[in-house]
N, C-alpha and C positions, 0 to 999 in steps of 0.2 A: 912453218908449221910442225915442219918433223919433229921440231923441238918440243913441241908445248905438246904435241904427243906424246913424246916420250918419257916429257915429265910430269906428263897425266896418271902417266900406268895403271891404266884402265885393268887391265888382265888383274893386278894385286888387290884393285877394289874390289873385284867381283867375286874370287876367290875368300876376300873377309865377310861379305855379303854371304856366302855359301855354308862358311864354315859357325857365323851366325845361326844362320836357317839350319842348320844340321845342330846344333844343342838346340836351337827353339823344339824342334822333331823329340830330340832324345829328351827332352824338360817334359814336354806337352803329354808324352806315354806314361813316364812315370808319375804324373798328373793325375793321369787316368787308374794308370791302377790302381793309387792313392785310394781315388773315388769310388773306387768298385769295392774297394774293403771295408770304407768308412759307407757306403750303402748295405754291404755287407749286415754290421753292424747296428745298422735304424738311421746313417744322417745321412738323409740324401739330397744336404745341398749342395756338394760339392760336385756329387753327378748332373744335377743337374745346372749346373755353370760350367760343365765341362760341355754338355750337351747344348747351352747358350752359343759357348765361341768354338762349338765346334766347327762352322759352316761359315761361317765370316774371316774365322782365323786361325786354324788348325787344319781347315780342307787346302787353303792355297799353302801352305809351308809345305806340305808333302806332295804336294800338283809342282813347287819349285825343284821341292830336293828329285823327283823322281824327273821329272825332263833334266837337269842339269846334269845328274849322270847318265843319260841315256844318249844326251848330246856330249859328254866328258869320253863317254865310250864307242859314239861313231865319231868321233874324231879322232882318235887314239889306231879304232881302226882303220881311219882312211890313211893315216900318218903310214901306216906298216906296209898296206897293200899298193898304193900312188907316195913313194918313193922320194920326192922333189930333192932341190939340190940341199944344203947341209945352213939350213935356219930353225933359227930358235922361235918357234910361234910363244 
């Protein structure tokens, strides 16, 4: 059973997921800036599209990014505050 868990390497997949999430948030913010510039120039289709995908797509990615950042910060703080055995988590 332990061999299966070590082969699965959950942390690696979680790190890859969070990295992809970060790039989605960065791309979304760049698309928002682009849509604002296009709105100023008179083309509102991009901003309308951004407003449509805000709640179902962009807001959850931002929430996941903030929550994961807070969890990593709390885990790091606890690791410094409560030094246990020499374990590599």
